[in-house]
C-alpha positions in Angstrom: 115.7 -41.3 130.7 115.2 -40.4 126.3 117.0 -43.2 125.2 117.8 -47.0 126.4 121.8 -45.2 126.2 121.4 -43.0 128.7 119.8 -45.9 130.6 122.4 -48.0 129.9 125.1 -45.5 130.8 123.0 -44.3 133.4 123.5 -48.4 135.4 127.3 -48.2 133.8 128.4 -45.4 136.0 126.2 -46.8 139.2 127.7 -50.0 139.3 131.3 -48.2 138.6 131.8 -50.0 135.1 134.0 -47.7 132.4 132.9 -47.3 128.5 136.8 -49.6 128.2 135.3 -52.5 130.8 130.9 -52.1 129.3 132.5 -51.8 125.5 134.8 -55.0 125.9 135.6 -57.3 123.0 132.1 -56.7 121.8 132.1 -53.7 119.7 134.5 -50.3 119.9 134.3 -47.6 122.5 133.0 -45.9 120.7 129.9 -47.7 119.3 129.1 -48.0 123.2 129.3 -44.0 123.3 127.7 -42.8 120.0 125.0 -45.9 121.5 124.8 -43.8 124.8 124.7 -40.4 123.0 121.7 -41.9 121.7 123.4 -41.0 118.3 123.2 -45.4 116.5 121.7 -48.4 117.6 123.0 -51.3 118.7 121.1 -55.0 118.6 121.0 -56.8 121.9 123.0 -60.4 119.7 125.3 -57.0 119.5 125.9 -57.2 123.3 126.3 -61.0 123.4 128.5 -62.1 120.9 
């Protein structure tokens, strides 16, 4: 895996979570998708808001 986004996607899919579920109320689906593709970064604090 090249970045954290790829690892996140791998474990998200491994556990059967949809993009919508993983994004929840913290971030938008499109922002999470861009993170998984390595197009942007997301701070850990964003996930725990």
